[in-house]
N, C-alpha and C positions, 0 to 999 in steps of 0.2 A: 504493500500500500504506500501511497505517497505520504511522506513524512513532512509535516508542516515545519517550516523554518521559524526562527524567532520573529522574523518580520511578519510571516503569515499569521502567527498567533497574535501578535500585537495588533495587526490590522483588524482581525475579526473581533477582538475584545474592544478596540476603540470604536468599531462600528456599532457594537451592542451598547456601549456607553452613549454614543451619539443618539441612538434610537431612544434610549431611556430619557434623555433630555427633551427630545421632540415629543414623546408621549406625555411627560409631565407638564409641558407647556400646553399641550392640547387639552389635557384633563383639567388644567387650571383656567382654561378659557383664553389663554394668551396666544394660542395658535389655532386658527379656525379649522373646522373639519375639512374644508376644501383645500386648504394649504397643507394640512397634515396628510391628506389622502395619497399624493404621489410619494411622500416620504415613507409611509408604511408599506405601500406597494413595492417600493424598491427593496424592501426587506422581506417580502413574501407574505405580507398581511393583507388579505382580502376581507371584505364584509359580505357574507353570503346571505342566504335566505333567512336563517335564524340566528346566526352568530358569526363572529370572525372565523376565518379559516387561515391557517398558517401552512405554507408550502415550504418544506425544508429541502435544501439542495443536497442531492447525493450524486456527485459527479461520477459518470459512467457506472453508477449502481453500486459502488464499492463502499462497504461499511466495516468497521471493526466491532468486535464484541462489546467493547467499552462504549462505543457510540450508540449501539442499539439498546444497551441497558439504560443509557441516558434518555433515549426516546421513550422507553417504557416508563421511566420515572416521570417524564413530562405528561404522558398519557394518564398516569395514575394520579398525579398531584394537581394537574392543571386542566385536564380534559375529562372525558367520561370513561376512561379506562381502555381506550383503543386509539389506533392510528390507521392510516390508509396508505397502502402501497399503490403508486400511480403507474400508468403505462409508460411514463417517461422516467421511471426509476427514482422518482422523488418520494418523499414521505409527507403526508398531509395530516393535520389535526383540524377538527371541525367544531370544537366547542370551547376553545380557550377564551375566557373573557379578555377583552382588550386591556382592562386594568392590570392583568397579569402578564401582558405580552413582553414587557421589558425583562421580567424575571425569567421568562422562557428563553429570551435571546441570550441572557447571561449563562443559562444552563447549556445552551447549544455551544456557545463560545468556549466553555470549559473543555469540550471534547472536539474542538476545531470544526464546528458546524455553524451554519447560518442559513438565511433565506435570500441572500443577495442574488438578484437577477433570476428569481423564480417567477417573476411577474414583470409586466411592462413590455414596451416595444424595444426590446434589446435582444442580444444573443443569449438564449436560455441555457439550461443545463445541457452539457455535452453528454450524449448517450452512446452506448455501445452494447454489444452482445454481452449477456450476463456471464458467459464463460470466457470473456476476453482474456487472453494470455494463458489460459489453461485448457482450452478446448482441444480435442483430439485432432481436429482439422485446422487448428490455428496455424497460420503461415507467418504472420508478423504480429507481435504483441502490440495492440493499439493503445494500451493504457498510457505510455509516456507521451504519445502524440495527443491523446485526449487531454492530458494534464497541461501540456504546453498550450493547447487551444483554450483551456479553461482560464489559465492565468492571463493569457494575452487578451481574451475577450472581456474579462471582468473589469467593469467600470471603464471600458475603452471610451475615451471622450468623444470620438468621432461617431460611435455607434450606440450612443445612449438613448437616442430618440429616433428610432427607425420608423418607417411608415407603419409597421406592424411587428408583432413578435417574430422571432427568428430562431429556427431550430436546426441543429447540426447533429448528425449521427455518423459514427465511424465504425468500420468493420475491417478486421484483419484476418478473417477465417475464409475458408472456401465457401461455406454456406453463409448466406446473408441472414443472420438472426437479429440484426439491428434495424430492420425495416428501413434501410437507407433510401429507398425509392420514394418513401412517404415523407421525406424531410425537405426543408428549404435547401439545404446542402447535404448530400450524402457523399461520404469519402470511403473509398475502397483502397486499402493498403495493398500494393502489388510490387512485384519485381519485374524489371524489363529484361530484355534478352541479355544485357550485360551484367545482370544480377544486381542492378542498382535499385534501391527502395524509393518508391514514389507513391503518388495517389492518382487513382482514377476518380475524377470529380463529376458528380451529378448535381443538377440544380433544378429548382422549380417544382419540387414535390409538395404535396399537402393534401389535407382532407377538407373538412368543412363543407359548405354548401356547394363548392365546386371542386370535387376530388380530381386531382391530377397527379400522375406519377412522374417522377423526375426524369430529366433527359441528360445524357452525357454531354458535358461541355468541354472536357479535356481528358484525353486518354491517359496522359502521364504528366504529372507535375512532380519534380524532384522534391523530396521531403523537406529539404532545407528552405524551399520557396513556398510552402503551402500557406503560410500566414499571408504572404504577399498576394497569392492568388485569391484567397478568401477575401482579403481586403479589397481587391479589385471587384469581386462580385458584389460585396455589400456596398461599396461606393456607388456603383452603377445603380443598384437598387435604391439606395438612399437618395440619389439624384433624380430618378425617374419614377419611382414607385408612387402609386396614388395615395394621397392623404385626404382626399375629399369624400371617400367612401370606404369605411372599415371592411366591408365585405369584398372589396376589390383591391385591398391594400397589400395582400400577401405577395411575395415575389413570384409565386406560381402564375398569378394573373399577368404580371409584367412579362414573364418568359413566354407565356402562351400568346400574348398580344404581339410581342416584338419578334419572337423566333430567332432567326439567325442574326438579326440586327443586334439583339441583346448579347448573343455570344460574341459577336465582333467587338462590341463596345467593351465587354469585360476583358477580352484578350488584348485590346488596344490599351486599356488602363493598366493591365498587368505589364505589358511591354514598356509603357511610359514610366512606371514605378522603377522597373529594373534599370532602364537606360539613364534615368535621372539620379540614380543612387551615387552621387558624387561625394556625399558626406556620411555615408553609412546609415542613412535614415530608413532604408527599406528594412522591413521586419523579417530578415532571414533568421532561421533558427541556428545559433552557433553550436558547433559540435560539443563544446565544453558544457553548455547549458543543457543540451539534450542528454549528455552523459550523466550530469548531476541528477536530473529528473528520473532518468531511466534506472539509476541505481536504487531508487525507492521501490522498484517493481521486481527486484530479484526475488526468487522464491524464498520463503522462510527457510532458515537453516535446517529445520527438522525435516524438510521435504527432500528425500533422497530416493532416487530410482532403485527399485528392488523387485525381485520376483515374489509376488504375493503368495502367502500360504493359506489360501482359501478366503472366505468372506465372513468367517466367524460363526456360521450356523452350527449349533451344537449337533453332535452325532445322534443324540436321542430326541431331536425335535420331532414333534408329531407330524403326520402327513398334512393335516390342515395348516399347521404353522409353516411348513415347507412351501405349500402352495401360496399362502398369503405373502410370504417373503419373496417368492419368485415373481409374483405380480409387481411388487414394489420395486424389485431390481429391474424389471422390464420397463416400467413406466417412469420411475423417478431417478434412475441412476444412468449417467452418461460417461463415455470414455474421457480420458485425460491425456494431456501432453506428456506427463511423466509416468513411466511404468510403475505399477503398483498403487496408483491413486485413481479416484473417481470424482466426478462432479455429481452432487446429490441435491435434488430439489425438494424442499419442504413445502408441501401444499397447505395454503391457508384457506382453501375452498372447502366449506362444509355446510350442511343444512343449518339454517338459522343465522348464518354469518354472511354478510354481504361480500361479494368477491373483492379481494384486495384489502378488506378490513383485517386487522391483526390486533389482538388484545395485548394489554400490558403483560399479562402472564405468559402469553405466547412469545412475546418479544424477549422476555427474560429467559425463557426456555431456549429460544434460538441462540441467544448470547452464550448460554451454558454449553449448548451443543457445538457452537463455533469454537469456543475455548477448548473443549474436550476433544473434538474430532477434526477441526479445520484450522488449526494454527491461529485461532482468534479472528478469522476473516470470514465474511459472507458477502453476498450480493443481493440486491433487489432486482427482480427480473421484469422484463417487458410485459410478461403475462401475470404480474401482480402476485408473485410468490417470492420465496427466499431460496437462495442457493448456497450450499457450502462447497467451496472450490478445492479443498485440499484433504479429502477423506481417504485414509488408507483402506485398501480393499479388505484387510483383516478386521477392520472396525465396522463394516457395513451392518452386520447383524446387531451389534450393540447400539449403533446409531438408530437403526430401525426401531428398536425397543424404546429408546429415549424419545423418538419422534412420535411413536404411538401414544406414549404417556402424556405428550403435550398436544394431542389431537392434530398433529402435523404430518401424518404418515399416509394420508389417503393416496392410493396408487392410481391416480387419475390424470397425471400430467399429459396434456395433449388430447384428452378425451372431452366429451361434451360438457361434463360438469366442471371442467377446468376453464371456465369462461372468463372473459374480460368484461368488466362493467365500470362505468363512471358512477359517481355518487348520485347523479340525476336530481330529479325534482325534490327529493327528500332534504337536500342540502343546498343545491346550486340555484342561485337566483336567475341564471340564464336558461335553465332547463325548461323544456316544454312538457316533459312527462317524467315519471319516476322510472328509474332503472332497477333499483334494488328489489322491489316486489316481483318484477318479471324474472330477475335472476334467481331469486329464492324459490319461486314456483317451479322453475325449470330444474334447479338442483334437487328440489323435493321430488319432482317427477322422475328424475333419472338418478336414483340412488343405487340401483342394483348393479353391482360391478360386472356381473356376467353379461348383462344387457349392454352396458357401456363398452365392454371389450368386444362384443359382437358388432356393435355399431362402428367402432374403430375411431380413428383420429378425425376430429372436427374442431376447427377454431370457430367458436361462437362469441361474437363481440356485441355489446349493447351500449348505445349512447342515448342519453336523455335529451339531446338536442343536436342541431346541425353542426355545432362546433366540434363534434366527433371526438371528444375526449376518451370515449370507449372504443375508438377505432373501428366503428361498424363497417366502414367501407372496405376494410381489408379482411373481414371475417369470411370464412367459408359460408357461414350463416351470419348475416348482420341484422340487428334490430335497432331501429331508430325511432325515438319518441317524437311525435309531432302533436301540435295542438289543433283541434278542430272545434271551434266555437266554445272554447273553454274546457273541452274534454280531452282526456289523454287517449291518443291513438298511436299505432305503431306500424311503421313501414318495414317490410322484410326484404332483404337482398340475399342473393346467392352467388357463389363463385368468386368471392374476393380472395386476395392473397397478400401477405405482407412480404413475400420474397423468401421466406424460410422454407424448410423442407426441400431444399435444392430446386425450388421453382426458378425458372430462368429470369423472372422479373416479378414485379408486383402488379396486381390486377384489381380494378374496382368492381365490386359486386353489382349485380343487375337486380333491379326491383322486380318483384314477381306479381305486382298488382296494387290496387288501392290499399290504403292502410287498414289495419285490423284493430278492433277494440281490445282493451287490456284483457278482458275475459276470454278473448279468442286466441291470444298469442301462444299459450302453451299447447293448445290443440293444433294450431297451425304448424308449429315446430314439430310436433309429433307426426302430423300428416306428411311433412317434408321428409322426416327420418324414415317413416315407413315406406314412402315411395322409393327412397334410395335403397332400402333393404330388398325391395321387390325387383328393382331394376339393375342392381349391381352385378358385375361379373365376379368370378372367384377372386378373392383377395383384393378387390378394387376399392380404393379409398373413396370417401364421399366426394371430395373435390374432383377426383378423376371421373366419377360418374356424372357429375354436373357438366363437366367439360364435354363428355362424350354424347350425352343425350339432350343437352340444353336445358333451359329452365321451364319449358312448357309443361312437361308432366308434373313438375312440382307446383306450378301455378294452378293447374287443374285441381290438384289435391287440396291446396290452400283455399281455393274458392269454394270447394265442397264444404269445408268447415264453415265458411261464411253463410252458405245457403242453409246448412243444418241449423246454425244459430238463429237465422231469420225465421226459419220454419217453426222452431221451438218457441220463439218469442210470440 
């Protein structure tokens, strides 16, 4: 993990002290709410439907056991006993009183955390694959590049007030598990024919009311020049991006409208920065600085390649226990870059708990498991779970036992019940409909593991509004909450992809018809699933069946639910 320097630590603590002064002046009536609003937003403090919401930055998803224990403490002492893992690898709190916000900022600063640039029209949290640096197919460890990007973009004076928020994702593995095509800028670490490291650069991706997947703007930018190239992209965006309409302000709209003209302007700006660099002003990444940052990401000293001596399963384990353990190994355990180790996902998805929500007790348990089994490190995943990146194969059974005791061992990763959902209308003032009740109904409906395993891998994503925080556009099945005359309705899409599972690219899901009422959604999803089970070929995944037969059979099944509902009414 990146180790904060004395300067880093001082900076975060001073920022927390600055926020306390701003808060105290606001509460005393010396700083008006409108003047205070941009100051709190710059530190991650929103005011949502019922209470303030804090978004805590978790750069590229990496946390220490100490940090998640502190997050558990904040949930317990200042919130209602839980937090929320987001699709952008941050952590949110939904019920902290604003009067306690400065105390929370101090607690975060104690463990080198903050909410800087988790809000506002700036470069947001840099995201990556949750298995970055340790995946079996990892080609180049993206973490030091992510960290350099984070430091460079934090409070960058030129990019503090962009036309709209700006998101960057970085991938260094063969499989794109960072959803790079759905970001304003997507970066793929690659090596050219000469073995030199650089970036394939994508630009103009995004969800929202106009979903667009990113386009390649440059096939290879040397790693030393990547900050200069991003600077060129964001300068052109800052110069020409729309500021008169927030729905048309994202860079994807500019890229779509200008096409090759936008690409040409970026490359011209890039060339100008390089050729005018007579005084060393261009932001090249110095080798010495990269080496300094990279040193923080050396594997922990305890991680040594070795031939494993089994997975720890006792010889006298019952047949039932063996089967349960085998299912967990199949769904929740992935390969590792280092022989003898595995990546293990802890599922926080369970009946009665909103997807992504994690209790203080669970966070403390995750911290304990990270200390005991993963060298004190963990990751927040894009799918709203937690991942332990340094588990010895011999410890897998013991970890499984500990995870079961903490209700974190559901063997459902990648299955229907491992769904993504935003907080929706229960919390968010922007939402048109609630996400959590729909998610809970579906989790309740699909609890049987044998049925889930028979259905197979499905990405189901739910958003409460068109802002797409639940990434419904990229779900194999997407559910979008819409408002109809003050009532909650839901639009269903099929065939989306985020670029993972070795898909060649990301794809936007297709709408299967008019929206459905909240009471119809679970039955519609069930009809879609049953259509797939009737139409699939042997061992064919849901997404492949959709691609092969198209959406019409699913649309017919969904409309049959609507007719049945109307008839019964």
